[in-house]
PDB file of N, CA, C and O in Angstrom:
ATOM      1  N   UNK A   1     -10.741  -6.096  -1.773  1.00  0.00           N
ATOM      2  CA  UNK A   1      -9.882  -4.936  -1.634  1.00  0.00           C
ATOM      3  C   UNK A   1     -10.587  -3.922  -0.742  1.00  0.00           C
ATOM      4  O   UNK A   1     -11.814  -3.821  -0.738  1.00  0.00           O
ATOM      5  N   UNK A   2      -9.787  -3.171   0.015  1.00  0.00           N
ATOM      6  CA  UNK A   2     -10.335  -2.111   0.851  1.00  0.00           C
ATOM      7  C   UNK A   2      -9.298  -1.008   0.996  1.00  0.00           C
ATOM      8  O   UNK A   2      -8.129  -1.198   0.660  1.00  0.00           O
ATOM      9  N   UNK A   3      -9.725   0.135   1.493  1.00  0.00           N
ATOM     10  CA  UNK A   3      -8.815   1.254   1.741  1.00  0.00           C
ATOM     11  C   UNK A   3      -8.496   1.309   3.227  1.00  0.00           C
ATOM     12  O   UNK A   3      -9.395   1.403   4.063  1.00  0.00           O
ATOM     13  N   UNK A   4      -7.216   1.249   3.546  1.00  0.00           N
ATOM     14  CA  UNK A   4      -6.751   1.327   4.925  1.00  0.00           C
ATOM     15  C   UNK A   4      -6.422   2.778   5.246  1.00  0.00           C
ATOM     16  O   UNK A   4      -5.563   3.381   4.602  1.00  0.00           O
ATOM     17  N   UNK A   5      -7.104   3.339   6.240  1.00  0.00           N
ATOM     18  CA  UNK A   5      -6.843   4.723   6.640  1.00  0.00           C
ATOM     19  C   UNK A   5      -5.623   4.756   7.552  1.00  0.00           C
ATOM     20  O   UNK A   5      -5.497   3.932   8.457  1.00  0.00           O
ATOM     21  N   UNK A   6      -4.723   5.710   7.313  1.00  0.00           N
ATOM     22  CA  UNK A   6      -3.552   5.866   8.172  1.00  0.00           C
ATOM     23  C   UNK A   6      -3.183   7.335   8.253  1.00  0.00           C
ATOM     24  O   UNK A   6      -3.699   8.157   7.495  1.00  0.00           O
ATOM     25  N   UNK A   7      -2.287   7.663   9.176  1.00  0.00           N
ATOM     26  CA  UNK A   7      -1.815   9.031   9.368  1.00  0.00           C
ATOM     27  C   UNK A   7      -0.398   9.130   8.819  1.00  0.00           C
ATOM     28  O   UNK A   7       0.461   8.322   9.172  1.00  0.00           O
ATOM     29  N   UNK A   8      -0.150  10.107   7.966  1.00  0.00           N
ATOM     30  CA  UNK A   8       1.179  10.291   7.387  1.00  0.00           C
ATOM     31  C   UNK A   8       2.124  10.910   8.413  1.00  0.00           C
ATOM     32  O   UNK A   8       1.701  11.327   9.491  1.00  0.00           O
ATOM     33  N   UNK A   9       3.412  10.963   8.062  1.00  0.00           N
ATOM     34  CA  UNK A   9       4.390  11.586   8.948  1.00  0.00           C
ATOM     35  C   UNK A   9       4.100  13.071   9.146  1.00  0.00           C
ATOM     36  O   UNK A   9       4.549  13.665  10.126  1.00  0.00           O
ATOM     37  N   UNK A  10       3.350  13.677   8.218  1.00  0.00           N
ATOM     38  CA  UNK A  10       2.975  15.086   8.338  1.00  0.00           C
ATOM     39  C   UNK A  10       1.693  15.277   9.143  1.00  0.00           C
ATOM     40  O   UNK A  10       1.241  16.406   9.329  1.00  0.00           O
ATOM     41  N   UNK A  11       1.105  14.178   9.624  1.00  0.00           N
ATOM     42  CA  UNK A  11      -0.110  14.261  10.422  1.00  0.00           C
ATOM     43  C   UNK A  11      -1.391  14.301   9.607  1.00  0.00           C
ATOM     44  O   UNK A  11      -2.458  14.578  10.155  1.00  0.00           O
ATOM     45  N   UNK A  12      -1.311  14.035   8.320  1.00  0.00           N
ATOM     46  CA  UNK A  12      -2.485  14.054   7.452  1.00  0.00           C
ATOM     47  C   UNK A  12      -3.095  12.661   7.340  1.00  0.00           C
ATOM     48  O   UNK A  12      -2.389  11.657   7.434  1.00  0.00           O
ATOM     49  N   UNK A  13      -4.413  12.608   7.139  1.00  0.00           N
ATOM     50  CA  UNK A  13      -5.062  11.327   6.888  1.00  0.00           C
ATOM     51  C   UNK A  13      -4.829  10.932   5.439  1.00  0.00           C
ATOM     52  O   UNK A  13      -4.901  11.763   4.533  1.00  0.00           O
ATOM     53  N   UNK A  14      -4.549   9.661   5.236  1.00  0.00           N
ATOM     54  CA  UNK A  14      -4.359   9.141   3.885  1.00  0.00           C
ATOM     55  C   UNK A  14      -4.944   7.732   3.839  1.00  0.00           C
ATOM     56  O   UNK A  14      -5.255   7.141   4.873  1.00  0.00           O
ATOM     57  N   UNK A  15      -5.086   7.214   2.642  1.00  0.00           N
ATOM     58  CA  UNK A  15      -5.650   5.879   2.458  1.00  0.00           C
ATOM     59  C   UNK A  15      -4.738   5.058   1.562  1.00  0.00           C
ATOM     60  O   UNK A  15      -4.224   5.545   0.556  1.00  0.00           O
ATOM     61  N   UNK A  16      -4.548   3.805   1.947  1.00  0.00           N
ATOM     62  CA  UNK A  16      -3.733   2.891   1.164  1.00  0.00           C
ATOM     63  C   UNK A  16      -4.628   1.758   0.673  1.00  0.00           C
ATOM     64  O   UNK A  16      -5.307   1.123   1.480  1.00  0.00           O
ATOM     65  N   UNK A  17      -4.643   1.493  -0.634  1.00  0.00           N
ATOM     66  CA  UNK A  17      -5.418   0.351  -1.114  1.00  0.00           C
ATOM     67  C   UNK A  17      -4.747  -0.938  -0.665  1.00  0.00           C
ATOM     68  O   UNK A  17      -3.526  -1.072  -0.750  1.00  0.00           O
ATOM     69  N   UNK A  18      -5.541  -1.878  -0.192  1.00  0.00           N
ATOM     70  CA  UNK A  18      -5.000  -3.147   0.284  1.00  0.00           C
ATOM     71  C   UNK A  18      -5.711  -4.304  -0.402  1.00  0.00           C
ATOM     72  O   UNK A  18      -6.940  -4.371  -0.445  1.00  0.00           O
ATOM     73  N   UNK A  19      -4.919  -5.195  -0.925  1.00  0.00           N
ATOM     74  CA  UNK A  19      -5.444  -6.362  -1.621  1.00  0.00           C
ATOM     75  C   UNK A  19      -4.373  -7.442  -1.582  1.00  0.00           C
ATOM     76  O   UNK A  19      -3.203  -7.161  -1.839  1.00  0.00           O
ATOM     77  N   UNK A  20      -4.761  -8.680  -1.263  1.00  0.00           N
ATOM     78  CA  UNK A  20      -3.773  -9.755  -1.170  1.00  0.00           C
ATOM     79  C   UNK A  20      -3.122 -10.058  -2.509  1.00  0.00           C
ATOM     80  O   UNK A  20      -1.963 -10.471  -2.544  1.00  0.00           O
ATOM     81  N   UNK A  21      -3.830  -9.868  -3.603  1.00  0.00           N
ATOM     82  CA  UNK A  21      -3.276 -10.157  -4.920  1.00  0.00           C
ATOM     83  C   UNK A  21      -3.181  -8.858  -5.712  1.00  0.00           C
ATOM     84  O   UNK A  21      -3.912  -8.653  -6.682  1.00  0.00           O
ATOM     85  N   UNK A  22      -2.281  -7.994  -5.291  1.00  0.00           N
ATOM     86  CA  UNK A  22      -2.175  -6.644  -5.845  1.00  0.00           C
ATOM     87  C   UNK A  22      -1.782  -6.648  -7.320  1.00  0.00           C
ATOM     88  O   UNK A  22      -2.199  -5.765  -8.070  1.00  0.00           O
ATOM     89  N   UNK A  23      -0.988  -7.624  -7.745  1.00  0.00           N
ATOM     90  CA  UNK A  23      -0.575  -7.679  -9.145  1.00  0.00           C
ATOM     91  C   UNK A  23      -1.717  -8.085 -10.063  1.00  0.00           C
ATOM     92  O   UNK A  23      -1.731  -7.723 -11.240  1.00  0.00           O
ATOM     93  N   UNK A  24      -2.672  -8.834  -9.532  1.00  0.00           N
ATOM     94  CA  UNK A  24      -3.793  -9.309 -10.348  1.00  0.00           C
ATOM     95  C   UNK A  24      -4.637  -8.150 -10.879  1.00  0.00           C
ATOM     96  O   UNK A  24      -5.082  -8.175 -12.027  1.00  0.00           O
ATOM     97  N   UNK A  25      -4.851  -7.155 -10.054  1.00  0.00           N
ATOM     98  CA  UNK A  25      -5.690  -6.032 -10.492  1.00  0.00           C
ATOM     99  C   UNK A  25      -4.872  -4.830 -10.953  1.00  0.00           C
ATOM    100  O   UNK A  25      -5.440  -3.817 -11.362  1.00  0.00           O
ATOM    101  N   UNK A  26      -3.542  -4.932 -10.891  1.00  0.00           N
ATOM    102  CA  UNK A  26      -2.644  -3.868 -11.384  1.00  0.00           C
ATOM    103  C   UNK A  26      -2.955  -2.499 -10.794  1.00  0.00           C
ATOM    104  O   UNK A  26      -2.915  -1.491 -11.499  1.00  0.00           O
ATOM    105  N   UNK A  27      -3.263  -2.463  -9.513  1.00  0.00           N
ATOM    106  CA  UNK A  27      -3.649  -1.192  -8.896  1.00  0.00           C
ATOM    107  C   UNK A  27      -2.500  -0.197  -8.824  1.00  0.00           C
ATOM    108  O   UNK A  27      -2.731   1.012  -8.831  1.00  0.00           O
ATOM    109  N   UNK A  28      -1.259  -0.690  -8.754  1.00  0.00           N
ATOM    110  CA  UNK A  28      -0.127   0.221  -8.647  1.00  0.00           C
ATOM    111  C   UNK A  28       0.486   0.570 -10.002  1.00  0.00           C
ATOM    112  O   UNK A  28       1.463   1.317 -10.051  1.00  0.00           O
ATOM    113  N   UNK A  29      -0.050   0.058 -11.084  1.00  0.00           N
ATOM    114  CA  UNK A  29       0.505   0.363 -12.408  1.00  0.00           C
ATOM    115  C   UNK A  29       0.544   1.870 -12.686  1.00  0.00           C
ATOM    116  O   UNK A  29       1.570   2.357 -13.163  1.00  0.00           O
ATOM    117  N   UNK A  30      -0.523   2.632 -12.412  1.00  0.00           N
ATOM    118  CA  UNK A  30      -0.447   4.087 -12.642  1.00  0.00           C
ATOM    119  C   UNK A  30       0.638   4.765 -11.805  1.00  0.00           C
ATOM    120  O   UNK A  30       1.288   5.697 -12.277  1.00  0.00           O
ATOM    121  N   UNK A  31       0.841   4.309 -10.573  1.00  0.00           N
ATOM    122  CA  UNK A  31       1.885   4.907  -9.741  1.00  0.00           C
ATOM    123  C   UNK A  31       3.267   4.617 -10.299  1.00  0.00           C
ATOM    124  O   UNK A  31       4.152   5.471 -10.235  1.00  0.00           O
ATOM    125  N   UNK A  32       3.462   3.432 -10.841  1.00  0.00           N
ATOM    126  CA  UNK A  32       4.765   3.099 -11.418  1.00  0.00           C
ATOM    127  C   UNK A  32       5.094   4.040 -12.568  1.00  0.00           C
ATOM    128  O   UNK A  32       6.248   4.432 -12.743  1.00  0.00           O
ATOM    129  N   UNK A  33       4.088   4.401 -13.347  1.00  0.00           N
ATOM    130  CA  UNK A  33       4.315   5.313 -14.473  1.00  0.00           C
ATOM    131  C   UNK A  33       4.640   6.722 -13.981  1.00  0.00           C
ATOM    132  O   UNK A  33       5.496   7.393 -14.556  1.00  0.00           O
ATOM    133  N   UNK A  34       3.977   7.168 -12.941  1.00  0.00           N
ATOM    134  CA  UNK A  34       4.199   8.513 -12.399  1.00  0.00           C
ATOM    135  C   UNK A  34       5.530   8.594 -11.670  1.00  0.00           C
ATOM    136  O   UNK A  34       6.242   9.592 -11.779  1.00  0.00           O
ATOM    137  N   UNK A  35       5.865   7.552 -10.931  1.00  0.00           N
ATOM    138  CA  UNK A  35       7.061   7.556 -10.091  1.00  0.00           C
ATOM    139  C   UNK A  35       8.220   6.819 -10.762  1.00  0.00           C
ATOM    140  O   UNK A  35       8.916   6.039 -10.112  1.00  0.00           O
ATOM    141  N   UNK A  36       8.428   7.056 -12.028  1.00  0.00           N
ATOM    142  CA  UNK A  36       9.446   6.317 -12.776  1.00  0.00           C
ATOM    143  C   UNK A  36      10.856   6.512 -12.235  1.00  0.00           C
ATOM    144  O   UNK A  36      11.729   5.684 -12.495  1.00  0.00           O
ATOM    145  N   UNK A  37      11.097   7.578 -11.496  1.00  0.00           N
ATOM    146  CA  UNK A  37      12.437   7.822 -10.951  1.00  0.00           C
ATOM    147  C   UNK A  37      12.485   7.665  -9.426  1.00  0.00           C
ATOM    148  O   UNK A  37      13.410   8.152  -8.776  1.00  0.00           O
ATOM    149  N   UNK A  38      11.485   6.983  -8.864  1.00  0.00           N
ATOM    150  CA  UNK A  38      11.448   6.832  -7.405  1.00  0.00           C
ATOM    151  C   UNK A  38      12.357   5.691  -6.945  1.00  0.00           C
ATOM    152  O   UNK A  38      12.867   4.915  -7.753  1.00  0.00           O
ATOM    153  N   UNK A  39      12.541   5.614  -5.656  1.00  0.00           N
ATOM    154  CA  UNK A  39      13.394   4.602  -5.043  1.00  0.00           C
ATOM    155  C   UNK A  39      12.735   3.223  -5.174  1.00  0.00           C
ATOM    156  O   UNK A  39      11.615   3.038  -4.698  1.00  0.00           O
ATOM    157  N   UNK A  40      13.403   2.257  -5.807  1.00  0.00           N
ATOM    158  CA  UNK A  40      12.807   0.924  -5.974  1.00  0.00           C
ATOM    159  C   UNK A  40      12.511   0.233  -4.637  1.00  0.00           C
ATOM    160  O   UNK A  40      11.564  -0.547  -4.540  1.00  0.00           O
ATOM    161  N   UNK A  41      13.311   0.513  -3.619  1.00  0.00           N
ATOM    162  CA  UNK A  41      13.055  -0.083  -2.304  1.00  0.00           C
ATOM    163  C   UNK A  41      11.743   0.444  -1.725  1.00  0.00           C
ATOM    164  O   UNK A  41      10.994  -0.311  -1.104  1.00  0.00           O
ATOM    165  N   UNK A  42      11.457   1.744  -1.925  1.00  0.00           N
ATOM    166  CA  UNK A  42      10.209   2.319  -1.440  1.00  0.00           C
ATOM    167  C   UNK A  42       9.024   1.706  -2.179  1.00  0.00           C
ATOM    168  O   UNK A  42       8.008   1.385  -1.562  1.00  0.00           O
ATOM    169  N   UNK A  43       9.144   1.543  -3.486  1.00  0.00           N
ATOM    170  CA  UNK A  43       8.065   0.937  -4.274  1.00  0.00           C
ATOM    171  C   UNK A  43       7.775  -0.481  -3.791  1.00  0.00           C
ATOM    172  O   UNK A  43       6.615  -0.851  -3.605  1.00  0.00           O
ATOM    173  N   UNK A  44       8.824  -1.273  -3.587  1.00  0.00           N
ATOM    174  CA  UNK A  44       8.650  -2.652  -3.127  1.00  0.00           C
ATOM    175  C   UNK A  44       8.028  -2.688  -1.734  1.00  0.00           C
ATOM    176  O   UNK A  44       7.169  -3.526  -1.458  1.00  0.00           O
ATOM    177  N   UNK A  45       8.457  -1.784  -0.857  1.00  0.00           N
ATOM    178  CA  UNK A  45       7.916  -1.736   0.503  1.00  0.00           C
ATOM    179  C   UNK A  45       6.436  -1.371   0.488  1.00  0.00           C
ATOM    180  O   UNK A  45       5.652  -1.931   1.255  1.00  0.00           O
ATOM    181  N   UNK A  46       6.050  -0.443  -0.371  1.00  0.00           N
ATOM    182  CA  UNK A  46       4.642  -0.040  -0.453  1.00  0.00           C
ATOM    183  C   UNK A  46       3.781  -1.213  -0.906  1.00  0.00           C
ATOM    184  O   UNK A  46       2.720  -1.460  -0.333  1.00  0.00           O
ATOM    185  N   UNK A  47       4.223  -1.930  -1.921  1.00  0.00           N
ATOM    186  CA  UNK A  47       3.442  -3.057  -2.422  1.00  0.00           C
ATOM    187  C   UNK A  47       3.399  -4.188  -1.398  1.00  0.00           C
ATOM    188  O   UNK A  47       2.354  -4.810  -1.211  1.00  0.00           O
ATOM    189  N   UNK A  48       4.518  -4.462  -0.734  1.00  0.00           N
ATOM    190  CA  UNK A  48       4.552  -5.499   0.293  1.00  0.00           C
ATOM    191  C   UNK A  48       3.595  -5.128   1.422  1.00  0.00           C
ATOM    192  O   UNK A  48       2.844  -5.976   1.904  1.00  0.00           O
ATOM    193  N   UNK A  49       3.620  -3.869   1.842  1.00  0.00           N
ATOM    194  CA  UNK A  49       2.741  -3.401   2.906  1.00  0.00           C
ATOM    195  C   UNK A  49       1.279  -3.582   2.528  1.00  0.00           C
ATOM    196  O   UNK A  49       0.462  -3.979   3.358  1.00  0.00           O
ATOM    197  N   UNK A  50       0.957  -3.295   1.295  1.00  0.00           N
ATOM    198  CA  UNK A  50      -0.417  -3.437   0.815  1.00  0.00           C
ATOM    199  C   UNK A  50      -0.887  -4.883   0.953  1.00  0.00           C
ATOM    200  O   UNK A  50      -2.005  -5.137   1.401  1.00  0.00           O
ATOM    201  N   UNK A  51      -0.042  -5.813   0.573  1.00  0.00           N
ATOM    202  CA  UNK A  51      -0.405  -7.229   0.631  1.00  0.00           C
ATOM    203  C   UNK A  51      -0.566  -7.683   2.082  1.00  0.00           C
ATOM    204  O   UNK A  51      -1.524  -8.384   2.407  1.00  0.00           O
ATOM    205  N   UNK A  52       0.356  -7.292   2.946  1.00  0.00           N
ATOM    206  CA  UNK A  52       0.294  -7.690   4.358  1.00  0.00           C
ATOM    207  C   UNK A  52      -0.929  -7.084   5.045  1.00  0.00           C
ATOM    208  O   UNK A  52      -1.616  -7.767   5.803  1.00  0.00           O
ATOM    209  N   UNK A  53      -1.201  -5.808   4.783  1.00  0.00           N
ATOM    210  CA  UNK A  53      -2.338  -5.131   5.416  1.00  0.00           C
ATOM    211  C   UNK A  53      -3.661  -5.755   5.007  1.00  0.00           C
ATOM    212  O   UNK A  53      -4.648  -5.624   5.732  1.00  0.00           O
ATOM    213  N   UNK A  54      -3.708  -6.426   3.870  1.00  0.00           N
ATOM    214  CA  UNK A  54      -4.952  -7.000   3.372  1.00  0.00           C
ATOM    215  C   UNK A  54      -5.345  -8.289   4.091  1.00  0.00           C
ATOM    216  O   UNK A  54      -6.465  -8.770   3.921  1.00  0.00           O
ATOM    217  N   UNK A  55      -4.458  -8.844   4.875  1.00  0.00           N
ATOM    218  CA  UNK A  55      -4.776 -10.089   5.578  1.00  0.00           C
ATOM    219  C   UNK A  55      -5.882  -9.847   6.600  1.00  0.00           C
ATOM    220  O   UNK A  55      -5.825  -8.911   7.397  1.00  0.00           O
ATOM    221  N   UNK A  56      -6.874 -10.706   6.554  1.00  0.00           N
ATOM    222  CA  UNK A  56      -7.998 -10.570   7.474  1.00  0.00           C
ATOM    223  C   UNK A  56      -7.572 -10.910   8.891  1.00  0.00           C
ATOM    224  O   UNK A  56      -6.689 -11.740   9.108  1.00  0.00           O
ATOM    225  N   UNK A  57      -8.200 -10.270   9.832  1.00  0.00           N
ATOM    226  CA  UNK A  57      -8.007 -10.515  11.262  1.00  0.00           C
ATOM    227  C   UNK A  57      -6.587 -10.215  11.735  1.00  0.00           C
ATOM    228  O   UNK A  57      -6.149 -10.760  12.748  1.00  0.00           O
ATOM    229  N   UNK A  58      -5.873  -9.367  11.026  1.00  0.00           N
ATOM    230  CA  UNK A  58      -4.543  -8.959  11.455  1.00  0.00           C
ATOM    231  C   UNK A  58      -4.707  -7.968  12.607  1.00  0.00           C
ATOM    232  O   UNK A  58      -5.391  -6.957  12.443  1.00  0.00           O
ATOM    233  N   UNK A  59      -4.099  -8.229  13.771  1.00  0.00           N
ATOM    234  CA  UNK A  59      -4.280  -7.321  14.911  1.00  0.00           C
ATOM    235  C   UNK A  59      -3.835  -5.899  14.578  1.00  0.00           C
ATOM    236  O   UNK A  59      -2.840  -5.702  13.880  1.00  0.00           O
ATOM    237  N   UNK A  60      -4.563  -4.927  15.072  1.00  0.00           N
ATOM    238  CA  UNK A  60      -4.263  -3.525  14.785  1.00  0.00           C
ATOM    239  C   UNK A  60      -2.847  -3.152  15.207  1.00  0.00           C
ATOM    240  O   UNK A  60      -2.211  -2.322  14.558  1.00  0.00           O
ATOM    241  N   UNK A  61      -2.342  -3.754  16.287  1.00  0.00           N
ATOM    242  CA  UNK A  61      -0.996  -3.448  16.757  1.00  0.00           C
ATOM    243  C   UNK A  61       0.057  -3.817  15.713  1.00  0.00           C
ATOM    244  O   UNK A  61       1.101  -3.170  15.626  1.00  0.00           O
ATOM    245  N   UNK A  62      -0.213  -4.843  14.933  1.00  0.00           N
ATOM    246  CA  UNK A  62       0.734  -5.273  13.900  1.00  0.00           C
ATOM    247  C   UNK A  62       0.637  -4.377  12.680  1.00  0.00           C
ATOM    248  O   UNK A  62       1.640  -4.130  12.010  1.00  0.00           O
ATOM    249  N   UNK A  63      -0.551  -3.891  12.387  1.00  0.00           N
ATOM    250  CA  UNK A  63      -0.728  -3.032  11.218  1.00  0.00           C
ATOM    251  C   UNK A  63       0.104  -1.798  11.382  1.00  0.00           C
ATOM    252  O   UNK A  63       0.104  -0.933  10.506  1.00  0.00           O
TER     253      UNK A  63
END
C-alpha cells in the first residue's frame, strides 16, 4: 500500500491510499461510517480508483 499524492479541484494537495486488495485491509471502512449518506456511485468510484492506482508501473499519464 502507498499514498498517491494528487491535486484536488480546489488546488489543494491530497493523498489517496492505494492498495490492490482494498477490501482485505478494510481501509475504507471508517469512511463508509462517516459518509453514510454519500453518493454510492462516488464511493464505488473512489474504491475502484484506489485499486487501479495501486498497479505497479502504471504510466503517469493514465493515473
